[in-house]
Each structure stands twice: as C-alpha cells, then as structure tokens.
C-alpha positions in Angstrom: -11.3 44.4 23.6 -14.2 42.7 22.4 -12.4 40.8 19.7 -15.6 39.6 17.8 -16.9 43.0 17.0 -13.3 43.7 15.5 -13.3 40.7 13.2 -16.8 41.7 12.1 -15.4 45.5 11.6 -12.3 44.2 9.5 -14.1 41.3 7.7 -17.0 44.4 6.8 -13.7 47.1 6.1 -12.4 44.8 3.6 -15.6 43.7 1.9 -16.0 47.4 1.7 -12.8 48.9 0.8 -13.4 51.5 3.0 -13.2 52.0 7.8 -16.0 55.4 6.6 -18.0 53.6 4.9 -18.1 50.6 7.5 -18.4 53.7 10.5 -21.5 54.4 9.0 -22.9 51.1 8.5 -22.3 50.7 12.1 -23.2 55.0 13.1 -19.9 55.0 14.9 -16.7 57.2 13.2 -13.8 55.8 11.4 -11.5 56.8 14.3 -13.9 53.9 15.7 -13.0 51.0 13.5 -9.2 52.2 12.7 -8.9 51.6 16.5 -10.3 48.4 16.8 -8.4 46.9 13.2 -5.1 48.4 15.3 -6.2 46.7 18.4 -6.4 43.2 16.2 -3.5 43.4 15.1 -1.4 44.9 18.3 -2.8 41.5 19.5 -1.8 39.1 17.1 1.3 40.7 16.6 1.2 41.2 12.2 0.3 43.8 10.4 -3.3 42.7 8.4 -3.3 45.6 5.7 -1.6 48.1 4.3 -3.5 51.6 3.3 -3.2 53.7 1.1 -5.5 57.2 0.8 -8.1 55.1 -1.9 -7.8 51.4 -1.3 -7.2 48.6 1.7 -5.1 46.1 0.5 -4.9 42.4 2.8 -1.5 41.2 3.9 -0.5 37.8 3.0 -1.2 37.1 7.1 -4.2 39.5 6.3 -5.7 37.3 3.8 -5.7 34.0 6.1 -7.2 35.4 8.8 -10.0 37.4 7.0 -10.6 34.1 6.1 -10.8 32.4 8.7 -13.0 35.5 11.0 -15.4 34.7 7.6 -15.5 31.4 9.4 -15.5 32.2 12.8 -18.3 35.4 12.1 -20.5 32.8 10.6 -20.3 29.7 13.8 -21.3 32.9 15.4 -24.7 33.9 13.5 -25.9 30.1 13.5 -24.8 29.8 17.4 -26.9 32.8 17.9 -29.8 31.8 15.5 -30.1 28.0 17.3 -31.0 29.9 21.0 -33.4 32.7 19.4 -36.4 29.8 18.7 -37.2 31.9 15.1 -39.5 30.1 12.9 -37.6 27.5 11.0 -37.3 27.5 7.2 -38.5 24.9 4.8 -38.6 24.1 1.2 -36.2 24.6 -1.6 -33.5 27.4 -1.9 -32.9 27.2 -5.8 -30.0 29.0 -5.9 -27.5 30.6 -9.0 -24.1 31.6 -8.4 -20.7 31.6 -11.2 -18.7 28.0 -10.8 -15.8 29.3 -8.6 -17.3 30.8 -6.5 -20.1 28.6 -5.7 -17.0 25.6 -5.5 -15.2 28.1 -3.7 -17.4 29.7 -1.2 -20.9 28.4 -1.5 -20.5 24.7 -1.2 -18.0 24.5 1.4 -20.1 26.4 3.9 -23.6 24.2 3.0 -22.7 21.8 5.7 -23.1 24.7 8.1 -26.0 26.2 6.3 -27.7 22.8 6.3 -27.3 22.4 10.7 -28.8 25.8 10.8 -32.1 25.5 8.5 -32.1 21.1 8.2 -35.1 21.6 6.9 -34.0 23.4 3.2 -32.6 21.9 0.6 -30.6 23.5 -2.0 -30.6 23.3 -5.6 -27.5 24.9 -6.5 -27.2 26.2 -10.4 -23.1 27.4 -11.7 -22.4 29.2 -14.0 -20.1 32.0 -15.5 -22.6 33.0 -18.6 -25.2 34.9 -17.6 -27.7 33.7 -16.6 -31.9 34.6 -16.5 -33.5 34.3 -13.2 -36.7 33.9 -14.3 -36.0 31.8 -17.3 -34.1 29.7 -14.7 -36.6 29.6 -12.2 -34.1 30.7 -9.5 -35.3 32.1 -6.5 -32.0 33.9 -5.5 -29.0 34.5 -8.0 -25.3 36.0 -6.9 -23.3 37.4 -9.2 -20.0 39.2 -9.2 -19.4 42.5 -11.6 -21.9 44.8 -13.0 -25.3 44.3 -13.6 -26.6 43.4 -17.0 -29.9 43.4 -16.6 -31.1 46.6 -15.0 -35.2 45.9 -15.2 -33.8 43.5 -12.3 -34.0 44.1 -8.3 -30.6 43.6 -7.2 -29.2 44.6 -3.9 -25.1 44.8 -3.4 -24.2 42.4 -0.5 -20.3 43.5 -0.9 -17.4 43.9 -2.8 -14.9 41.0 -4.3 -11.7 42.6 -3.7 -9.3 41.8 -6.8 -5.6 40.8 -6.2 -2.1 41.1 -9.3 -1.0 37.2 -9.0 1.1 34.7 -10.5 3.6 32.3 -9.6 6.9 32.8 -8.2 8.4 30.6 -11.0 6.9 32.9 -13.5 8.4 35.9 -11.7 11.6 34.0 -11.8 12.0 34.2 -15.6 9.9 37.1 -16.6 11.1 39.3 -13.8 8.4 41.4 -11.3 6.4 44.1 -12.9 6.4 47.3 -10.9 4.0 49.6 -12.7 1.0 48.6 -14.4 2.3 49.7 -17.3 4.9 46.6 -17.0 2.5 44.5 -17.9 2.8 45.2 -21.8 5.3 42.9 -21.1 4.2 40.0 -19.1 1.6 36.8 -20.8 -2.0 38.0 -18.9 -4.7 35.2 -18.7 -7.6 37.3 -19.7 -11.0 36.5 -18.1 -13.7 37.2 -20.8 -17.0 37.3 -19.2 -15.3 40.9 -17.8 -17.0 44.0 -19.7 -13.2 45.5 -19.9 -12.1 42.2 -21.3 -7.5 42.6 -21.4 -8.4 46.7 -20.5 -7.3 46.4 -16.3 -8.3 49.0 -14.4 -5.8 50.1 -10.9 -7.3 52.4 -8.6 -4.4 54.4 -7.1 -4.0 58.3 -4.5 -3.2 59.9 -8.4 -6.8 58.7 -10.3 -7.8 55.6 -12.3 -5.2 53.7 -14.4 -6.1 52.4 -17.6 -3.6 49.3 -19.3 -4.1 46.7 -22.7 -2.9 43.6 -21.7 -2.2 40.8 -24.0 -0.8 37.1 -23.7 -1.5 33.6 -24.9 -4.6 32.4 -24.1 -8.3 33.3 -22.9 -11.2 32.1 -21.1 -14.3 32.8 -20.0 -13.8 30.3 -17.4 -13.4 31.3 -14.1 -11.4 27.3 -13.1 -9.7 27.7 -16.4 -8.1 31.2 -14.6 -7.3 30.2 -11.8 -5.5 26.3 -13.2 -3.8 28.8 -15.6 -1.9 30.8 -12.7 -1.0 27.3 -10.8 0.6 26.1 -14.1 2.1 29.4 -14.4 1.1 30.0 -17.5 1.3 34.2 -16.6 -0.5 37.2 -14.7 -3.7 37.5 -13.8 -6.2 39.5 -11.8 -8.5 37.6 -9.8 -10.6 37.3 -6.1 -8.6 37.2 -3.1 -10.4 34.1 -2.0 -9.8 32.1 -5.4 -6.2 32.4 -5.1 -5.6 32.8 -1.0 -4.3 30.1 0.2 -2.0 29.7 -2.4 -0.3 33.2 -1.6 -0.6 31.7 2.1 1.9 28.6 1.6 3.9 31.1 -0.4 3.3 29.2 -4.0 1.5 33.0 -5.3 2.8 36.3 -4.9 0.7 39.4 -5.1 2.5 42.1 -7.1 1.4 45.8 -8.0 0.1 45.7 -4.3 0.2 50.1 -4.8 -2.1 49.6 -7.9 -5.5 48.0 -6.4 -7.1 46.1 -9.5 -10.8 47.7 -9.5 -13.0 46.0 -7.2 -16.4 44.9 -8.3 -19.4 45.1 -6.9 -21.2 41.5 -5.4 -24.9 41.3 -5.6 -28.3 39.5 -5.5 
C-alpha cells in the first residue's frame, strides 16, 4: 500500500465530498479511490468515514487523522520542493482570509511556509466582512462561501465541510435532536455572515432540507461562534476544522450525522 497516495486520496475526498470527483481529478476510477480509503481504514483499524449516497462524513477518528494527513502531505511537498532546485520566490505576499480560518489554518502553517520560502514576507489581513481585494491591495484572498463579486476571477480550491455541534453538557440538558426539524426546539447559534442566516440547509439522499432556526445569540464573528459553542450556549453549524480537537477529545458532540449541513465552497 502506498500510504502517501492513500492519504492524498483521503484528504481530497474530504475536500471534494466525492470519491468520483477525486477519481476524475487523478484520472483513475472510483473503485480505486474507494479501495485506497478502505486500505487506510484496515491498516489503522478504525473507520475514517461514513458514506451515504450523497455525503462523506468524518468519524471522530477520521477528523483527527484528516488533520494529521494535511500536515504530513505539506511536509512531503516541502521536502520535494527543496530538492527540485526551483527558483526561490521573493517579496511580500499580501493575503486576506476570514479571521478564524486565518487563526487556525493559516498562521499555524506559516513557519513551514517561511522555511520553504525564506525570502517571502507575509502580510496577513483577517476579516469576517466582505473585503475588496483591489482596494485593500491584496495579492490573494481566500473566501469561504458563495461568491459575492462576479467581476473578480476566482478559482475553487476546495470545499469546507461543516458539522452540527454542541457541548455534551448542552445535550445533557436539552437533549439531542434526531432530525433537522427538531432544531426548532433548541437554542441555535446563528452566524449572520452567511446568506441564509437563520435558515439552515441539510443534504440527505432524499434531497435538501431547509429549517428555520432561532436562538438567543447571533453574531457576525466566527471567533464568537466558537466561543459560544464551547461555553455550552447552544448548537451551531460550523466547519469541521473549527472544532476538530474538541470533537476528538469528546468535549463536543456532532449530531445529525445522517443530515449533512450543505458544504461551503472555498475559493481564492
């Protein structure tokens, strides 16, 4: 088993939410991708994914392994680049991204980036509001969600998988929702930067489910969403990377796993 190749297929399957899409990208077959994931699960002795006709859902073990795979693949790429003799990049990279994404996904990887590109300096602008890439003088802007400016050229670089999550303490008091419709009886933490705001969308094999939710707290800050969930205030839909460690430790619990929140496109 080529573990690196299997890891690459596993990570891309999560990002693209599809075995067939990964197969097309790698110019191979869907059964080949499926066998690679199965080989990883057999080697590790754990289930990494749960599969339905429309979704791939990470298990708790899968969430942790996914994060490690990202780090390992980045290290491999850096090692290969160091031996290829490619021309070294220089200058200032002006990068923009959402606040929590920058804090949890970009900043922790800067050291490795600087080691690979020692002559590059990074000027990072983090904001949860709509950023004008031209006005702010940015070279690159990472956005999570649907495009708001069709005049700009952007490339889709992945998909942000989301989960429905709250603390175990909250569920002990309020009970666990069994279906999306049960959320009307729960205190839902709403992120106002999304176009749908308090209308949460879930994908099932039968189709799309839309539920109007409500609660005592809403905010335009991803940092505040994370803090509110960790305090036990209520339920939120959030990117899986936002709470990966807490889910793995058992501090937070993912519910409605048969009803996957609609993933958000990630573009730059």
